[in-house]
Structure formats: C-alpha cells, structure tokens
N, C-alpha and C positions, 0 to 999 in steps of 0.2 A: 504494500499500499504506499509505503514511504517513497519508493521509486516512481510510482504512478503519480503521486502528489507533486513530487519535484518536477517531473515531466510536464504535467499540466500547468504548474505555476511558471516554468520557464517559457513555454510556448504562449501562455496567456500574456506574459509580459512582453514578449516579442511582438505578438499581434497588436497589443495596445500601443507600444512604441511606433509600430509602422503606421497605424491609423493617425496617431498624434502628429507624426511628421507631415502627413497630408493635411491635417487641420492646421498645422502651423503655416503652411503655404496659403491656405484659405484665408486665415487671419491677416496675413500680410497683404494679400490682394484687397481684402475688405478695407483694411486701413488706408491704402492708397486711393481706393475709390472714394472713400468718404472725404479724404483730404481734397481730392479733385472736385467733388460736388460742393464742398464748403467754399472753395475758391470761385465758383461760378457765380454769375450775376443773373438773377431771374429776369426773363424777357430779353436776354441778349440775343441779337440776330446773328446767327452763325450756322452754316450748313455743315452739320456734324453727322458722320457715318457711324452707326453702331458698331460695325465690324472694325473700322479704323480705331475707334476709341477703345474697344475691348482689346484689341491687339496691342495698342500702345501701353495700356495699363498692366496687361499680362506680362509683356516683355519687360517693362520697367520693374515690376515685382520680382520676376525671375532673375534679372541681372543684378538688381540692388541686393537682394537677400544673400545671394551666394558671394557677391563681390565684398559686402560688408563682413561676412563670415570669414572670407579668405584673408581680408585685411587684418582682422583681429587675431589670426592665427599665423601670421607671418614668422613668429619666433619658434614655431613648432617645426618638427622635421618634415611633416607632410603638409606642404603648402598648396598642393593642387586640390586635394579632396580629403576631408576629414575621414576617420575610420568608420564612423557611423554612416556617413553619406555613401561610402563605398559598400559597406556591409549590407545596408537596407535599400540601396539603390535609389536614394532620396533625390539626387539631382536628376537622374534619368527619368524618374516618375514624375517630377515637377515639369520637366521638359515635354514629356508625352502628354501631360495634362493640358499644358498650353496649346500644343498642336491640335489636340482633339477638339477642344472648345472652339478654336478658331475655325476648324474644318466644319463644325456643326452649325455655327452662327453665320457662316459665309452666305448661305443660300436662304436665310430667313426672309420671308416676304414682309415688306413694311406695311404696317397698318396701325390703327389707334389702339387696338387691343394688345394686351400683353401676351407674347407668345409663350409657348411651354418651356420656359427656361428651367423650371424645376426638373422636367423630364430630361432635358439635355444635360443638366448637372449630374443627376443620378446616373445616367447612362455612361457619362465620361468617367466618373469615379469608379463605377463598378467594373468597367472594362479596362481600367489601367493595369497593364500587366505587371508593373513594378510594385503596385500597392495592394493588389488583391491576391498576392502570393508571398508567403513567408520566405525570405531570401531569394525571391524570384522563382521558387520551385514548388513549395508546398502550398495547395490551395487554402487560402485563409478561411473562407466560409465553412468549408468541412471541418477543418481543424478547430475552429471556434465553436462549432456545433458540438463536436465531440468533447471539448473541454467543458462546455456548459452542462452536460449531463454527468460530469464526474461526481458532483455531491450526491446524486442519487445512486450512482454505482457503488460508492464507498459505503453507503448504508446497506445496500443489498449484499455487498461482499461480506460486510461484518455479520449480518443475520445468517447468511449462508454458512459462514465459518462456524457460528454458533450451533446451527443445526447438525453440521457434520460432526462437530465435537460430541454433541449429545448422542448422536446416533452411534458414534464409535464406542462411547462409554456404555451405552445399553447393551451393546453386544457383549462387552466384557462381563456385565452383570449376569448374563445368562449362563456363564460358566461358573458362577459362585456356588460353592458347596457349604451349606449352613453347618455341617458337621465339623468342618475345618475352620475354627474361629480365626486362627492366624491367617490362613489363606483368604478368608472372607474379608478380613480387615485390610489386607493389602489391596484386594480388588476394589473395595470401597474407597480407599485412599486414592488409587489410581483413577477411579471414576470421578471423584471430586476434583482432582487435579485437572482432568480433561474438561470438566464443566467450567472450572474457573478460567482455563485457558480460552475456551469457547466464548465465555462472557466478556473477556478482555478483548477479543477480537471484535465484538460488537461495539464496545466502548471506543476502541481505536477507530473503527469505521465512522462512527458518529463524530468524533473529533476531526478527522480528516474531512468529513462532509461539511461540518460547520466552517472549517478553515478555508475550504475550497470556495464555499458560497461567499464568504467575506471577501476573499480576493477577486472573485468574479464581479463582485459589486464594485470594489474600489477600482479595478483595472477593467473598466467597461468600455470596450471599443464601440459598442452600439451608441453610447452616449456621445462619444467623440464624433462618430460618423454622422449623427443627426445634426450636431452643431456645425460640422463642416459643410453639409449640404445646405443648411439655412444660410450660412455666411456667403457661400458662393452664389446662391440663387438671389439673395437679397442685393448683393453687389451688382450683379448682371442686371437686375430689375432697375436699379438706379441709373445705370448707363443706358438702358433702353429708353427710359423716360427723358433723359437728357438728350438723346439723339434725335435727329430730324429725318434720317433715312437710314438705309442699310446698303448703300452703294459700295461696290467693290472697286478700290482705286485701281486704275489701269497700270500704274507704275509701282504697285505694291510689291515689296520684297518679302519673300517667305521668312518665317521665324528661324533663326539659326541658333541653336542652343550652345554651339561650340564657338560662337563669336566671343571676342575679348569683352568682358563686362565693362571695363573702364572706357573702351572705345564706344561701345553702344550707349552708355549713359552720357558720354560727352557729346555725341552726336544728337542725342535727344534734348540736352540742354541748349545746344546751338540752335537747333530747329525752333526751340521754344522762344529763344531771344529774337531770332529772325522774324517770327510771326508777330512779336510785339513791336518791332521797329516799323514806323510809318514809311511807306514807299515815297521816295523823293519824286517830285514832279518837275519835268522840263528843266534842263540845265539853263 
C-alpha cells in the first residue's frame, strides 16, 4: 500500500504541476490583455482586427515571460531553458497553445454576437500534446482518473486483507483439538495474531485512503484547469469586444517560437512608437 500511495502522490503532483504551468501562461496572457484594455480610450476610432490583436498579445506574452525568466537565471549554468521547462515541455506547450489559438480564430466570421470562444479555448487546451500528457508520454486524463479512485481502492484493499486474514484463521480453528489444551492454546494465539494483523490492514487502508483524499483535494488539477479556461476565455472576450473586424492582414508573418525574444519585443516597441508618431505632411 505504501508503494502505491507514493506512486499516486508522485504522479498527482506531476499532473498538478503540469496544469499549473499551463495556468501560469493563461494568467500572464490575462494580465497583458487587462493592461491593454485599461490603456484604451472608449469611443476611440481605430480599425482593429481581432486576429491581429490576439496574435500581438499572445506573442508578447510568450516572448516576455520566457525572456524575463531567462534574464533572471543568467547566473545559473542552464541559460537556455530551465530544468522544469525542459522536463515538463513548458515552452513547447505554450508555443503550441499560441499557434493553435491563432489557427482557430483566423477564420472566425465577424458579427456582433460573441463567438464560441469558450469551445475554442477548451479544444485548444485539451488537444495540446505537451500539456495533456505527463512528460509528453503518459496520458494525463487516464492517469488522473486512476489516481482519483485510489482512496476507494485503499479501503477495499484493507477490508479484503481483513477477510483474508479471518478466513485463514478460521481454517486453523478447524484443526483445534479440545483434548490438547496446549495445542489449542497455540492455535488460538495464532488465530488472534492473524485477526490482529488483518484488522491492522484495514486501519492502514483507511489511513492511506484519508491521506490520498486530502492530497487529491489539495493538488486538484481540475480546479486549476477550470481557472485556466475561464482566464483565457475572458481575455479573448475582451479582445473580441475591443475589435472592429477579424480581417487577416495580407503581410502577416507567422508566429515563430524560435525567434529571439529580445529582438521580437524590441520590434514590437518600435512599431508601437511609430504608430504614435504623427505623419509629417508636405516638406
């Protein structure tokens, strides 16, 4: 039971951490969207494409979060990617998320009604190969379902051990000869010992069941998943309400996750400053 408990706790922690890394990116995206919306002026006349706006903020989130993390870890031996990022495929998963979101919003038909951004968000998160598999190999949903039933399995295993111990002890009682007091005493002592061991197995099973249930509640990937979906969907809703159309720019460059983050952020800042500069008229 101890080995199974440790196995379940280990993989529950891994699943929880994997989902939390996904939620971390959703929080960063939501933060930048809120910052952008707060800076906007109501009634401002500007032809804004939902696709272009989503791409701009998703790219900025991706480049900024990893550029800042790399900048803070320059004194460490691994300057390219942290061990957790490499182990849990965090950067690859976030890049896949950006690409898939952009692929799905590209062909949305523009209208006054809010499109099914919740369905798009759920489909993107569920199909992400880096975040729906533990270490990119073990299916997360199946493993999580198996770990969720461990508390009940521990109770069943404890009760089963109790009945097996009692059944074994009763077989020994059948060989007891009342004429042989010393032999009968030994049989009874052995029976009581087996009953005691069988009862202890039930107690241990209940203890492991309670501990597993507590850890499943504390390390709940479902709670983080719901929060992640809500954050992403609400952020995309804000961008949709701010946009005026969903036109796809003719000169749009595809998202490149391998591009240098400093270069990408510098270009974004330069374009922002150019858009603020008034155009000079006639020399």
